[in-house]
N, C-alpha and C positions, 0 to 999 in steps of 0.2 A: 815441625819443631814445637815443642810445648814450652813456649817462652812465658816467663812470669813478669818480666820487667822490660819495658821499652824506654830507652834513653834517647830523649830528644836533644839534638844538637843544632840550634839555630846558627846560621852563619851569613855574614854579609861581607864580601871582599876579604876573605881569610885564606887566600891561596897560599900565602907564606906559612901558615900554621897547619894546613891540612895534612901534610906528611907526618907531622908530630902527632896530630889527632889520631890518625890511623894506627900508628904504633902504640900510643897510649891505650886506645880502645882494644886493640888486639891483646895487649898485656892484661888488661882488666878482665876480658872475657875468659882468659885461661884460668883465672882463680875467682870468678864471680860467685858470690854467695847465692845469687838467684840467676837462673837461666835468663840471659839478657840478649836483646838485639838493639842495634843502633839505628836511629832514624834521623838522617840529616834533613834539615829544612833550609833550603837555599832561598834567601830573602832577596831575590832579584839581583844577585851579584853582577858587577860589571867587569870583574877581573877574570881570572882563569878558574875560579872556584868550582863552577858547575862541571867543567870537564874533569877536574881532579876528583870530584865527588862521584861522578859516573864511573871513573876508573876504579876508585876504591870499592864501590859497591859491586862492580863486576868481578872483582877478585876475592871478595869476602862474603860468604854466604849469610852471615849474621848482620849485614849492613844493607840498609835501604835508604831511599831519598825521595823527597818531593821538592819541586822547585816552583817558585812564584814567577809569573811573567814580568813582574816589576817589583821594586822595593816597597814593602808595606810596613816595615818596622818590626821591632823585637816582639812586641805583644802579639802581633798577628802571626808571627812565626811560631811562637809558643802555642798559641791557640790552635793553629793548624796541626802542630805535633800532637796535641791532646785529641783533636778530632780524628786523626788517623791512627791512633793507638787502639789496639784490640786486646792488649794484655791486662792482667789484673792491676798492675802498678805501672805508673809512668814516672820516669825521672827526667831531669833537665840539667844540662851542663853547658856552659859557654865554650865556644870553639877556641878561645884564646888560651885555654889550659892554665889559667891562673888558679883553678882548682883541679884536682886530679880525680879521674874516674875511680881510682882505687878506693876513694872515700865513700863510694856507694855501698861498699861492704861495711863501713862504719854506721851508715844511716839505716841500712836494711833491717837490722834486728828490732828497730822501734816501730816499723810500719804496721805491725799487727795491732798494737794497742792504740796507735795514733793514726790519723787520717792524712796528715802531712808532716813530713820530717824535713827540716831545712838545716843546711849547714850554717855554722857560726864561725866566721873568719876571725881568729884570734890575733896573731901577729901578722897584720896585713902588709904585703910587700908592694904597696903603691906609694906614689909621691905624696908628700905632706898635704898639698892642697886638695888632692883627690880624696884622701882619707878624711880631712876635715869637712869637706862638702858632703861626703857620704854620711858622716856622723850627724851633721845638722839636718840633712834630709830625713834620716832615720828618726831623729827626735821629733821633727814636725809630723811625720806620718804616724808615729806611735802615739802622739798626743791626740790625734784625730781618731785613730782606730782602736786604741787600747788593746792591741793584739799581743802585747808582751814580748814582741820580737825585737832583738837588738840589731839584727843584720838581715832584714828582709830582702836586701839586694844580693845576698850571696847566691851565685849562680850554680848551686848544687842542691837539688831537692828531690824527694820522692813523694808522690801523692797517690792515693788510691784513685784509680782511673774513673770510677763512677762520680767521685767528688770533682775531679778535674774537668770532666765533661760538662758539669753543671755550672761551671764558673762563667759568668757572662763577661767575656773579655772585651776591652776596648783599649785604645792606645794609652799606654802608661800603666795599665792595671797589672802588668807583670810584677810591679812592686808591691802589690796588695794580695798576693796569693794566699798567705796565711790568714789574713783578715777575711777573704772570701770563703775559705773553708770554715772559719768560725761562724760566718753567717748561715752556713748549712748545719750548724750545731755539731760540727766536727771537732776533733781534738788535734792540736798542733804542738810541736816540740822543736827546739833548736839544739843541735849537737855540734861541738867543736870539730872543725875540719882544717886541713892544711891549706895554705895559700902561698902562691908563688908570683914572682914578677912576670909581667908580660915580656916574652922573648921576641916575638915577631908580630907583624901587623900593627894596626893603630886602633886606639880606643874610639868607640863610636859615640861616646857621651862626654860632653865637656862640663865645665863647672856650672854654667847657667842652666843647662837642661837637666843637670843633676839636682839643682836646687829649686828652680822655678817650676819645672815639670811636676815633681812630687807635690808641691804646694797646691797647684791647680787640680791635680788628680785627687787630692784629699777631699775637695769639695764635691767632685764627681762621686767619690766613694760614699760620702755622707748622704747624697741624694739617693744613691742606689740602696743604701742600708735602709732608708725610710720606705722605699718602694719594693724591697725584696720580698718575693713570695716563697714561703717554705711550707712544704706539706709532706706528710707521711701516709702512704697507702697501707691501710690495715688489713684489707681483704680484697680479693679479686676473683673473678671466675677463671676456670682453667682455660689456658690459651689453646 
């Protein structure tokens, strides 16, 4: 299959959501603007998630998975998805389906001119305290990175794979994907997308790790920005 886009779906204990994820992805693939495949990354789930993912992939030819031996965190799952992607573009969506894969068709037209296209959740369907903590965290991060992004935590993105593979990921850096593309002199843009309430499963981030984590990660980002190596090869011998 000549796939153009790999959609990475990190998951940790999302057994209750996986039947909905399968249906939503099947519906998306029928009308996808780019030939796509789905890559589940099971982050050491302790529920029935792995068995369900194995069954989903067995009955759907456009679905694949990798599974960690233990829980490593969201950033590690996203990094593994990037590492195992072989298509020109790589997308990312959360398994809670608070964003819809249909909106990859909304982002896709911009990926030619831009190197990362991220969703912007307008009318968010989260609880007040979660919305406020996210706004504060985004404000802190934006003050440090100057990336111009209003909603870097939106779990719906498309990135050119060569940029994604050069991102030096560590825990928490999934919040800084636009900033890390900018460090590579790439171009980023945010596009409004739909947002829905969580129907099943439980959120993996609370108020404190949504606020304290990004603050600490900002200092890590500033250190990395000072140390980041960027180069362009102008000529090489024939391989």
